[in-house]
C-alpha positions as CSV (number, residue, x, y, z in Angstrom):
1,X,-106.4,-9.0,141.7
2,X,-106.7,-10.9,138.3
3,X,-109.3,-8.3,137.1
4,X,-106.9,-5.4,137.9
5,X,-104.1,-7.2,136.0
6,X,-106.3,-7.9,133.1
7,X,-107.4,-4.2,132.9
8,X,-103.8,-3.1,133.1
9,X,-102.8,-5.4,130.2
10,X,-105.8,-4.1,128.1
11,X,-104.7,-0.5,128.8
12,X,-101.1,-1.2,127.8
13,X,-102.3,-3.0,124.6
14,X,-104.6,-0.1,123.7
15,X,-101.7,2.3,124.2
16,X,-99.4,0.2,122.0
17,X,-102.0,-0.2,119.2
18,X,-102.8,3.5,119.3
19,X,-99.2,4.4,118.7
20,X,-98.5,1.7,116.2
21,X,-100.9,3.3,113.6
22,X,-100.3,6.9,114.6
23,X,-100.1,9.2,111.6
24,X,-100.1,11.4,109.9
25,X,-100.4,9.6,106.5
26,X,-100.8,11.0,103.0
27,X,-103.5,8.8,101.4
28,X,-105.7,8.5,98.3
29,X,-108.7,6.5,97.2
30,X,-108.2,2.9,95.9
31,X,-107.4,2.4,92.2
32,X,-107.3,-0.9,90.3
33,X,-104.1,-1.7,88.5
34,X,-101.8,0.7,90.3
35,X,-98.4,-0.6,91.3
36,X,-96.5,2.4,92.7
37,X,-96.8,6.1,93.4
38,X,-94.6,9.2,93.0
39,X,-95.1,11.9,95.6
40,X,-93.8,15.5,95.5
41,X,-93.4,17.2,98.8
42,X,-92.6,20.9,99.1
43,X,-92.2,22.9,102.3
44,X,-93.2,26.6,101.8
45,X,-91.6,28.1,98.8
46,X,-88.6,25.7,98.9
47,X,-87.5,23.2,96.3
48,X,-89.8,20.2,96.1
49,X,-88.5,16.7,96.7
50,X,-89.9,13.7,94.8
51,X,-90.2,10.2,96.3
52,X,-90.6,7.5,93.7
53,X,-91.4,3.9,93.8
54,X,-93.8,4.1,96.8
55,X,-95.6,0.7,96.7
56,X,-99.4,0.9,96.4
57,X,-101.5,-0.8,99.1
58,X,-103.2,-4.1,98.3
59,X,-106.3,-2.1,97.1
60,X,-104.2,0.2,94.9
61,X,-104.4,3.1,97.3
62,X,-101.6,5.3,98.5
63,X,-100.6,5.4,102.2
64,X,-97.4,7.4,102.9
65,X,-96.2,7.9,106.5
66,X,-95.3,11.5,107.0
67,X,-93.5,11.1,110.3
68,X,-90.2,12.0,108.7
69,X,-91.4,15.5,108.0
70,X,-89.7,17.2,111.0
71,X,-89.9,20.9,110.1
72,X,-93.0,22.9,110.9
73,X,-94.6,25.0,108.2
74,X,-96.9,24.8,105.2
75,X,-96.4,21.6,103.1
76,X,-97.8,21.1,99.6
77,X,-98.2,17.5,98.3
78,X,-98.9,16.1,94.8
79,X,-98.9,12.5,93.6
80,X,-98.8,10.4,90.5
81,X,-100.1,6.8,90.2
82,X,-98.0,4.4,88.1
83,X,-98.2,0.9,86.6
84,X,-96.0,-1.1,84.2
85,X,-98.4,-0.9,81.2
86,X,-99.1,2.8,81.0
87,X,-96.4,4.4,83.1
88,X,-97.3,7.3,85.4
89,X,-100.4,9.6,85.4
90,X,-100.3,13.4,85.5
91,X,-99.7,15.1,88.8
92,X,-102.8,15.3,91.1
93,X,-104.1,18.6,92.2
94,X,-101.9,20.0,95.0
95,X,-103.0,19.4,98.6
96,X,-101.7,21.6,101.4
97,X,-101.4,21.0,105.1
98,X,-99.6,22.9,107.9
99,X,-97.5,21.2,110.5
100,X,-97.7,23.4,113.6
101,X,-94.6,24.6,115.4
102,X,-93.8,24.3,119.1
103,X,-95.6,26.7,121.3
104,X,-93.6,29.7,122.5
105,X,-93.2,31.3,125.9
106,X,-94.8,28.4,127.8
107,X,-95.0,29.4,131.5
108,X,-97.1,29.2,134.7
109,X,-99.0,32.3,135.8
110,X,-100.5,32.8,139.2
């Protein structure tokens, strides 16, 4: 009985941990001396939005949670790294990714 309870607790913990770090995340390699990032996000051919003041991770890398991007479609991302001494870098090369839409016409067939 105790072993079944222990296994159940382990399974629930694994489920929680798996969801706690679920992505997707926009990331970059670590850089020394970086304090913040600016990220430009554009959906399709729409007007880009820029998020500023994104704190760098402890190693100077970028990790931006993209869970708030709710629309499906082709996204383009660019980033700038910033510090107090030099300001911000030039924009990075664009990176594109497609968020899939919901499947259509889901049904059961005999």
